[in-house]
C-alpha positions in Angstrom: -3.0 12.7 -4.2 -1.9 9.1 -4.8 -2.9 7.2 -8.0 -4.0 3.6 -7.7 -2.3 1.1 -9.9 -2.6 -2.5 -8.5 -2.4 -2.3 -4.7 -2.9 0.5 -2.2 -3.8 1.2 1.4 -5.5 4.0 3.2 -5.3 3.7 7.0 -6.7 0.2 7.9 -8.2 -0.3 4.4 -6.3 -2.5 1.9 -7.2 -2.2 -1.8 -6.5 -4.4 -4.8 -7.7 -4.5 -8.4 -9.6 -7.7 -9.3 -10.5 -9.3 -12.6 -13.8 -10.7 -11.5 -16.4 -9.9 -8.8 -17.5 -13.0 -6.9 -21.2 -14.1 -7.2 -23.6 -14.2 -4.4 -22.9 -10.6 -3.1 -25.5 -8.2 -1.9 -25.5 -4.5 -2.9 -24.3 -1.8 -0.5 -26.4 1.3 -0.1 -24.7 4.7 -0.2 -25.2 7.1 2.7 -25.6 10.8 1.9 -24.3 10.3 -1.6 -21.1 8.4 -0.5 -20.2 4.8 0.0 -18.5 4.2 3.4 -15.5 2.0 2.6 -14.0 2.2 6.0 -16.1 3.0 9.0 -14.6 5.1 11.8 -15.8 5.1 15.4 -15.2 8.9 15.4 -17.0 9.6 12.2 -13.8 10.1 10.1 -14.9 7.5 7.5 -13.1 6.5 4.4 -15.5 7.2 1.5 -16.1 7.2 -2.2 -18.6 9.2 -4.2 -21.8 7.3 -5.3 -21.6 8.6 -8.8 -20.2 5.9 -11.2 -19.8 3.4 -8.4 -21.5 0.2 -7.3 -20.5 -1.5 -4.1 -21.2 -5.1 -3.0 -20.5 -7.2 0.1 -20.6 -10.9 1.0 -23.7 -12.1 2.9 -21.4 -13.3 5.7 -18.4 -11.1 6.5 -15.3 -12.7 8.1 -15.2 -12.1 11.9 -13.8 -8.7 12.7 -13.4 -7.7 9.1 -15.3 -5.9 6.3 -14.8 -7.0 2.7 -16.3 -4.9 -0.1 -16.2 -5.1 -3.9 -16.7 -2.2 -6.2 -17.3 -1.7 -9.9 -16.3 1.8 -10.9 -17.6 3.0 -14.3 -15.9 6.4 -14.0 -12.9 7.9 -12.2 -13.4 8.2 -8.4 -11.4 9.0 -5.2 -11.1 7.4 -1.8 -11.2 10.2 0.7 -10.6 10.2 4.5 -13.2 12.5 6.1 -11.0 14.2 8.6 -9.9 17.8 8.7 -6.4 17.1 10.2 -3.8 14.3 10.2 -5.7 12.7 7.3 -4.8 9.9 5.1 -3.9 11.0 1.5 -6.7 10.8 -1.1 -6.3 7.9 -3.6 -7.4 8.4 -7.3 -9.1 5.4 -9.0 -9.7 4.7 -12.7 -12.7 2.7 -13.9 -12.4 -1.0 -13.0 -13.2 -3.6 -10.4 -11.7 -3.4 -6.9 -11.7 -5.3 -3.5 -11.5 -3.4 -0.2 -10.6 -5.1 3.0 -10.5 -3.6 6.5 -7.6 -4.7 8.7 -8.4 -6.7 11.8 -6.5 -7.6 14.9 -6.6 -10.4 17.4 -7.0 -9.7 21.1 -5.3 -12.7 22.9 -6.8 -11.6 26.2 -10.4 -11.6 25.0 -9.6 -14.4 22.5 -11.4 -12.7 19.6 -10.8 -11.1 16.3 -12.1 -7.6 15.8 -12.0 -4.9 13.2 -8.9 -2.8 13.4 -9.5 0.7 14.6 -8.3 3.8 12.7 
C-alpha cells in the first residue's frame, strides 16, 4: 500500500493535497457506501469509503474531465475495484484533497474526452 504525502496517481486519477476547497461546489452522493472517484466503463472503479469523507464537485466539469474535492475527517484509502492487474491502494490521512481524471484529445473527432482506464 502506498501512503499519500503531497501528490499521487492511481490509474488515470491524479491527486493533490489542497489548502482550501473552492466555493460553489455541490455535494457528491456515495453509491453503496463508497464514493466513486474514478469511474470505469468495465465497473472497476476507483473508490473511497463513505465513512469520514465528504466529496464535492463543480457545477460545470471541464470537457472530458472529472474534478472532485474531498474533505477527509479520518484515515481512508483509495482502492481500485479489480481482482487482477489492479492499481495499488493509496492510504490517506485526514485533510483536503483534489482528484482529477485524465483526459485525452482525439484529433480525428476533434474532441476532448475522459481518459479510459
